[in-house]
DOLUMSE-887271 format. One record per residue: residue number from 1; residue in one letter; chain; x, z negated, y of N, C-alpha, C, O, CB in turn. Coordinates in steps of 0.001 Angstrom, whole numbers, always signed. Glycine has a CB too. Example, Ala and Ser with C-alpha at 12.3 -4.5 7.8 and 13.67 -1.06 7.14 Angstrom:
R   n res chain      nu      nw      nv     cau     caw     cav      cu      cw      cv      ou      ow      ov     cbu     cbw     cbv
R   1   A     A  +13190   -7800   -5690  +12300   -7800   -4500  +13200   -7800   -3300  +14236   -8465   -3319  +11308   -9046   -4473
R   2   S     A  +12850   -7080   -2250  +13670   -7140   -1060  +12900   -7870     +30  +13409   -8039   +1138  +14084   -5725    -598
END
This chain:
R   n res chain      nu      nw      nv     cau     caw     cav      cu      cw      cv      ou      ow      ov     cbu     cbw     cbv
R   1   M     A  -96760  +65763  -31159  -97254  +64875  -30841  -97227  +64471  -30019  -96090  +64288  -29582  -97200  +64347  -31235
R   2   S     A  -98052  +64144  -29403  -97422  +62817  -27450  -96541  +62226  -27443  -96094  +61651  -28436  -98208  +61382  -26810
R   3   V     A  -95728  +62193  -25589  -94934  +61033  -26072  -95624  +59819  -25944  -94991  +58847  -26356  -93683  +60894  -25387
R   4   V     A  -96995  +59546  -25389  -97845  +58069  -26222  -97748  +57746  -27002  -97151  +56716  -27312  -98895  +57837  -26516
R   5   A     A  -98284  +58470  -27656  -97934  +58477  -29806  -96222  +57840  -29516  -95959  +56649  -29678  -97866  +61030  -31047
R   6   T     A  -95398  +58655  -29165  -94415  +58499  -30459  -93698  +57102  -29524  -92726  +56428  -29863  -93106  +60241  -30965
R   7   V     A  -94600  +56949  -28184  -93605  +55645  -27817  -94298  +54542  -28072  -93765  +53482  -27742  -93095  +55501  -26305
R   8   L     A  -95633  +54499  -28708  -96147  +53178  -29041  -95556  +52794  -30694  -95288  +51711  -31213  -97955  +53246  -28905
R   9   V     A  -95497  +54308  -31256  -95307  +54056  -33533  -93897  +53584  -33122  -93445  +52878  -34024  -95275  +56085  -35204
R  10   A     A  -92886  +53736  -31913  -91547  +53296  -31700  -91814  +51765  -30873  -91191  +50731  -30635  -90620  +54553  -30764
R  11   L     A  -92556  +52097  -30732  -92790  +50257  -30270  -93235  +49658  -31128  -92702  +48621  -31525  -93764  +49773  -29147
R  12   V     A  -94105  +50047  -31539  -95133  +48849  -33180  -93225  +48585  -34629  -93172  +47781  -35560  -97507  +51003  -34817
R  13   A     A  -92414  +49300  -34323  -91580  +50036  -35534  -90451  +48951  -34456  -89926  +48096  -35169  -91415  +52361  -35792
R  14   L     A  -90167  +48879  -33498  -89571  +47620  -32792  -89744  +46259  -32503  -88811  +45617  -32021  -89485  +47812  -31949
R  15   I     A  -90714  +45802  -32715  -91774  +45061  -32809  -91212  +44424  -34695  -91012  +43248  -35002  -93460  +46181  -32479
R  16   H     A  -91115  +45395  -35432  -91302  +44739  -36596  -89420  +44807  -36577  -89141  +43644  -36285  -92465  +45605  -37979
R  17   V     A  -88511  +45322  -36687  -87219  +44770  -35939  -87151  +43233  -35849  -86688  +42415  -36645  -87164  +45325  -34427
R  18   Y     A  -87596  +43115  -34949  -87128  +41689  -33929  -88314  +40351  -35169  -87834  +39333  -35665  -88046  +41970  -31330
R  19   I     A  -89664  +40759  -35344  -89763  +40006  -36617  -89080  +40133  -38029  -89585  +39539  -38981  -90903  +40098  -36869
R  20   V     A  -88566  +40477  -38100  -87428  +40428  -39379  -86501  +39803  -39077  -86132  +38791  -39672  -86809  +41630  -39880
R  21   V     A  -85707  +40533  -37633  -84501  +39193  -36713  -84928  +37959  -37042  -84318  +37245  -37839  -84504  +39097  -34811
R  22   L     A  -86396  +37500  -36239  -87217  +35928  -36305  -87302  +35141  -37594  -87125  +33949  -37843  -88787  +36073  -35943
R  23   E     A  -87723  +36482  -38544  -87938  +35811  -39885  -86149  +35380  -40683  -85652  +34261  -40554  -89003  +37163  -40968
R  24   M     A  -85622  +36260  -41273  -84087  +36927  -41787  -83466  +36118  -41348  -82880  +35364  -42125  -83480  +38321  -41353
R  25   V     A  -83335  +35940  -39939  -82372  +35363  -39647  -81816  +34347  -38989  -80708  +33810  -38966  -82077  +35858  -39453
R  26   L     A  -83439  +34129  -38153  -83406  +32909  -36673  -84963  +31803  -36982  -85773  +31503  -36105  -83719  +34151  -34538
R  27   W     A  -85032  +31354  -38497  -86293  +31258  -38575  -85808  +30174  -38610  -86644  +29372  -38194  -87226  +31837  -39425
R  28   T     A  -84216  +29332  -39086  -84406  +27487  -38675  -83816  +27660  -37465  -83458  +26514  -37193  -83491  +26071  -39710
R  29   T     A  -83406  +28525  -36348  -83065  +27616  -35411  -84442  +27667  -34450  -85500  +27995  -34987  -81590  +28016  -34680
R  30   P     A  -84410  +27331  -32992  -84648  +26702  -32318  -85469  +27563  -31618  -86515  +27276  -31035  -83745  +26105  -31894
R  31   R     A  -84908  +28673  -31716  -85817  +30154  -31101  -86581  +30584  -32495  -87567  +29848  -32457  -84563  +31774  -30429
R  32   G     A  -86641  +31024  -33183  -87552  +31287  -34704  -88471  +30105  -34751  -89632  +30509  -34818  -86517  +31285  -36311
R  33   R     A  -88390  +28744  -34740  -88888  +27962  -35130  -89587  +27565  -33573  -90348  +26638  -33851  -87992  +27123  -35991
R  34   A     A  -89659  +27740  -32557  -90361  +28369  -31278  -91468  +29178  -31142  -92580  +28957  -30663  -89608  +29057  -30700
R  35   A     A  -90627  +30837  -31999  -91429  +31775  -32318  -92671  +31177  -32687  -93715  +31232  -32038  -90900  +32572  -33258
R  36   F     A  -92431  +30445  -34071  -93727  +30622  -34892  -94288  +29182  -35024  -94955  +29029  -36047  -93458  +31333  -36431
R  37   G     A  -94181  +28175  -34288  -94567  +26794  -34233  -94296  +25794  -35266  -95236  +25277  -35871  -95796  +26774  -34085
R  38   L     A  -92604  +25362  -35609  -92781  +25051  -36313  -91608  +23886  -36702  -90452  +24070  -36321  -93107  +26026  -36834
R  39   E     A  -91942  +22768  -37421  -91303  +21695  -37266  -89326  +22016  -37765  -89005  +23078  -38300  -92293  +20547  -38263
R  40   E     A  -88792  +21450  -37607  -87429  +21772  -38791  -87126  +21776  -39547  -86210  +22532  -39871  -86679  +21560  -39001
R  41   Q     A  -87769  +20808  -40474  -87845  +20443  -41686  -88713  +21452  -42548  -88179  +21891  -43567  -88315  +19115  -41680
R  42   F     A  -89855  +21816  -42273  -91005  +22703  -42638  -89673  +24243  -42223  -89244  +24917  -43160  -92920  +22379  -41349
R  43   A     A  -89332  +24466  -41091  -88272  +25530  -40639  -87005  +25734  -42201  -86435  +26681  -42742  -87332  +24725  -38880
R  44   I     A  -87053  +24698  -42338  -85760  +24905  -43921  -85906  +24542  -44928  -84916  +24342  -45631  -84490  +24326  -44021
R  45   D     A  -88062  +24151  -45741  -87765  +24283  -46676  -88731  +25499  -46590  -89528  +25608  -47521  -87743  +23190  -47538
R  46   T     A  -88755  +26107  -45939  -90018  +27591  -46170  -88346  +28884  -45685  -88356  +30006  -45178  -92233  +27602  -44166
R  47   R     A  -87602  +28324  -45981  -86602  +29628  -45273  -86597  +30979  -46038  -86523  +32158  -45693  -84897  +29189  -45241
R  48   A     A  -86690  +30428  -47030  -87089  +31843  -48866  -87889  +32541  -48310  -87691  +33637  -47785  -88088  +31285  -50707
R  49   L     A  -89145  +31767  -48415  -90090  +32292  -47568  -90188  +33356  -46993  -90804  +34421  -47040  -90224  +31747  -46842
R  50   A     A  -89198  +32664  -46256  -89785  +33627  -44384  -88779  +35057  -45079  -89197  +36159  -45433  -88713  +32540  -41891
R  51   A     A  -87391  +34537  -45093  -87007  +35798  -45510  -87347  +36855  -46392  -86945  +38019  -46401  -86215  +35663  -45755
R  52   N     A  -88348  +36126  -47314  -89173  +37268  -48017  -90137  +38006  -47722  -90536  +39014  -48305  -89618  +36982  -48862
R  53   Q     A  -90732  +37231  -46306  -91982  +37994  -45700  -91111  +38879  -44860  -91652  +39984  -44824  -93224  +37029  -44779
R  54   G     A  -89814  +38876  -44054  -88974  +39174  -43011  -88690  +40752  -44005  -88416  +41788  -43399  -87518  +37832  -42603
R  55   L     A  -88757  +40741  -44942  -88178  +41487  -45612  -88953  +43218  -45888  -88566  +44369  -46085  -87987  +40578  -46763
R  56   Y     A  -90371  +42386  -45727  -91384  +43106  -46221  -91960  +43860  -44722  -92644  +44884  -44701  -92493  +42055  -47109
R  57   N     A  -91598  +43246  -43755  -91894  +43420  -42363  -90937  +44628  -41983  -91362  +45607  -41370  -91638  +42024  -41473
R  58   G     A  -89566  +44489  -42401  -88690  +45720  -42195  -89089  +46763  -43520  -88798  +47831  -42981  -86900  +45228  -42179
R  59   F     A  -89296  +46928  -44120  -90127  +47984  -45174  -90895  +48869  -44048  -90589  +50052  -43903  -91420  +47089  -46427
R  60   L     A  -92209  +48072  -43014  -92988  +48249  -42271  -91817  +49059  -41065  -92131  +50233  -40870  -93837  +46857  -42013
R  61   A     A  -90861  +48703  -40460  -90674  +49388  -39232  -89803  +50019  -40472  -88976  +49162  -40161  -90092  +48677  -37585
R  62   A     A  -89291  +50597  -41413  -88235  +51390  -41263  -89249  +52632  -41656  -89054  +53742  -41162  -86798  +51016  -42198
R  63   G     A  -90786  +52296  -42940  -91448  +53142  -42540  -91946  +54230  -41827  -92254  +55380  -42141  -91654  +52876  -42524
R  64   L     A  -91951  +53320  -40353  -92346  +53872  -39088  -91556  +54769  -38680  -91906  +55940  -38528  -92467  +53025  -38130
R  65   A     A  -89732  +54081  -38322  -88920  +55161  -38084  -88161  +56631  -38814  -87379  +57469  -38364  -88205  +54530  -37773
R  66   Y     A  -88920  +56420  -40318  -88865  +57183  -41004  -90197  +58492  -40540  -89971  +59700  -40461  -88843  +56392  -42279
R  67   G     A  -91299  +57937  -40337  -92001  +58714  -40226  -91281  +59271  -38951  -91073  +60471  -39128  -93329  +58285  -40299
R  68   L     A  -90878  +58897  -37877  -90655  +59116  -36015  -89359  +60114  -36041  -89030  +60791  -35067  -90144  +57292  -34908
R  69   L     A  -88604  +60108  -37413  -87502  +60545  -37776  -88039  +62361  -38398  -87423  +63416  -38251  -86812  +59298  -38949
R  70   R     A  -88864  +62205  -38823  -89100  +63482  -39926  -90255  +63699  -38918  -91214  +64244  -39464  -89499  +63209  -41928
R  71   D     A  -90444  +63428  -37588  -91969  +64200  -37403  -92633  +63806  -38119  -93640  +64285  -37596  -92198  +65560  -37561
R  72   D     A  -93049  +63238  -39047  -94091  +62931  -40251  -95811  +62505  -39479  -96195  +61553  -40159  -93315  +61311  -41304
R  73   V     A  -96599  +62729  -38707  -97470  +62217  -38415  -98228  +61227  -39436  -98612  +60078  -39217  -98028  +63110  -37974
R  74   E     A  -98325  +61915  -40493  -99337  +61087  -42311  -98207  +60410  -42579  -98149  +60171  -43785  -99934  +62338  -44142
R  75   I     A  -97305  +60007  -41995  -96561  +58796  -42970  -96288  +58049  -41586  -95599  +57059  -41830  -94884  +59268  -44140
R  76   Q     A  -96482  +58121  -40653  -97067  +57575  -39577  -97990  +56664  -39549  -97936  +55434  -39510  -97462  +58328  -38997
R  77   A     A  -99212  +57734  -39586 -100115  +57065  -39622 -100579  +55869  -40859 -101264  +54849  -40772 -100833  +57972  -39422
R  78   L     A  -99870  +56511  -42014 -100223  +55608  -43225  -99681  +54262  -42849 -100211  +53159  -42979  -99570  +56127  -44679
R  79   F     A  -98586  +54566  -42385  -96935  +52853  -42133  -98580  +52232  -40434  -98938  +51056  -40373  -93504  +54092  -40670
R  80   L     A  -98921  +52855  -39859  -99499  +51465  -38972 -100955  +51244  -39499 -101682  +50365  -39037  -99581  +51725  -37077
R  81   V     A -101247  +51904  -40268 -102094  +51706  -40668 -101730  +49887  -41959 -102476  +48973  -42309 -102497  +53300  -41137
R  82   F     A -100537  +50136  -42182 -100167  +49291  -43940 -100448  +47901  -42274 -101373  +47089  -42247  -97560  +49634  -45402
R  83   V     A  -99194  +48076  -40964  -98985  +46675  -40021 -100676  +46438  -40074 -101177  +45407  -40521  -98125  +46929  -38049
R  84   L     A -101522  +47678  -39488 -103065  +46713  -38652 -103361  +45513  -39741 -103542  +44338  -39421 -104979  +47936  -38501
R  85   V     A -103381  +46194  -41532 -103870  +45373  -42186 -103220  +44479  -42728 -104082  +43821  -43310 -104418  +45791  -42831
R  86   A     A -101683  +43749  -43032 -101050  +43385  -42397 -101670  +42051  -41111 -102025  +40890  -41311 -100576  +44605  -42107
R  87   G     A -101605  +42664  -40127 -102255  +41761  -39070 -103449  +41460  -38703 -104015  +40837  -37804 -101971  +42008  -38155
R  88   L     A -103735  +42171  -39799 -106110  +41482  -39947 -106032  +40347  -40466 -106456  +39263  -40065 -107612  +42430  -41352
R  89   F     A -105017  +40848  -42124 -104580  +39950  -42690 -104362  +38348  -42022 -104973  +37295  -42203 -103572  +40547  -43079
R  90   G     A -102907  +38810  -40967 -102093  +37785  -41354 -103034  +37223  -39924 -103009  +36006  -40108 -100142  +37973  -41518
R  91   A     A -103839  +37452  -38616 -104541  +36451  -37792 -105711  +36095  -38693 -106425  +35277  -38113 -105005  +37006  -36300
R  92   A     A -106306  +36504  -40265 -107396  +35933  -40720 -107044  +34357  -41525 -107742  +33344  -41480 -108056  +37065  -41661
R  93   T     A -105574  +34580  -42336 -105112  +33337  -42433 -103878  +32639  -42194 -103319  +32062  -43127 -105305  +33143  -43322
R  94   A     A -103310  +32635  -40814 -102251  +32718  -39873 -102619  +31739  -38899 -102952  +30561  -38776 -102034  +34097  -39278
R  95   S     A -102389  +32836  -38240 -102122  +32642  -36442 -103314  +33953  -35955 -103023  +35097  -36301  -99898  +33149  -35754
R  96   R     A -104356  +33776  -35324 -105191  +34657  -34211 -104265  +35311  -33230 -104640  +36315  -32625 -106245  +33726  -33317
R  97   R     A -102810  +34678  -32999 -101748  +35451  -32072 -101745  +36303  -32765 -102519  +37094  -32227 -100375  +34999  -31697
R  98   I     A -101234  +36947  -34060 -101084  +38467  -34366 -102103  +39355  -34385 -101818  +40525  -34637 -100589  +38667  -35510
R  99   L     A -103039  +39110  -34209 -103718  +40370  -33775 -103664  +40858  -32494 -104212  +41933  -32246 -104950  +40302  -33989
R 100   V     A -103018  +40161  -31531 -102105  +41303  -30399 -100891  +41066  -30619 -100210  +41553  -29716 -102251  +41162  -28703
R 101   V     A -100209  +40484  -31487  -98923  +40771  -31526  -98956  +41376  -32618  -97776  +41713  -32714  -98006  +39788  -31417
R 102   Q     A  -99726  +41960  -33989  -99019  +42822  -34490 -100351  +44243  -34858 -100092  +45433  -35034  -98129  +42003  -35830
R 103   A     A -101764  +43564  -34879 -102696  +44918  -35218 -102672  +45652  -33967 -102559  +46864  -33782 -104370  +44615  -35670
R 104   L     A -102845  +44355  -32847 -103170  +45176  -31444 -102362  +46595  -31070 -102805  +47564  -30453 -102810  +44145  -30193
R 105   P     A -101017  +46396  -31654 -100046  +47248  -31013 -100334  +48734  -32355 -100085  +49936  -32266  -98118  +46275  -30907
R 106   A     A -100866  +48014  -33341 -100278  +49096  -34889 -102171  +50433  -34607 -102539  +51592  -34793 -100304  +47377  -37572
R 107   A     A -102743  +48936  -34012 -104615  +50117  -33013 -104395  +51493  -31749 -104771  +52564  -31273 -105867  +48537  -31476
R 108   L     A -103581  +50504  -31756 -103309  +51518  -30086 -102535  +53061  -30730 -103122  +54112  -30471 -101692  +50404  -28578
R 109   A     A -101520  +53106  -31368 -100602  +53201  -31974 -101237  +54638  -32723 -101173  +55824  -32399 -100202  +51852  -32717
R 110   L     A -101934  +53858  -33983 -103178  +54994  -34041 -104222  +55697  -33845 -104841  +56621  -34373 -103473  +55081  -34361
R 111   G     A -104268  +54952  -32852 -105921  +55804  -31707 -104938  +56930  -30933 -105447  +58051  -30913 -107025  +54277  -29902
R 112   A     A -103919  +56851  -30439 -102522  +57542  -29630 -101854  +58275  -30782 -100857  +58817  -30307 -101279  +56285  -28875
R 113   L     A -101938  +58507  -31924 -101732  +59560  -32967 -103493  +60586  -33215 -103729  +61789  -33317 -101135  +58504  -34629
R 114   A     A -104028  +59835  -33222 -105542  +60718  -33621 -105253  +61412  -32154 -104598  +62442  -32316 -107475  +59616  -33880
R 115   L     A -105474  +61215  -31127 -105754  +61585  -30880 -104489  +63227  -29754 -104452  +64098  -28885 -106603  +60541  -30809
R 116   A     A -103923  +62617  -30616 -102362  +63743  -30102 -102643  +65100  -30601 -101830  +66006  -30416 -100590  +63280  -30959
END
């Protein structure tokens, strides 16, 4: 596998670790609210939903990390597809910004894997 593919897969995993922290730990803080454009009361009211969402993003990061540790391109590709689908769904239902933050990095990493 190429160094570029490895770096891109690791970057997608790290993005999802950051999303986990934002959704599970920082959701109601000024930093968390600013990241998602939330009013304070809405963040408080949706804290449990955000934590649940963060857990799923943690599974994506864990799957990518596992694929990297095992040097298993198929596992990496599978979890990148999961990330891409989640990013496309999020962009269609929540915010177009998710295309750039989540879907584009996953697509680039998938492309790099395919070329490796």
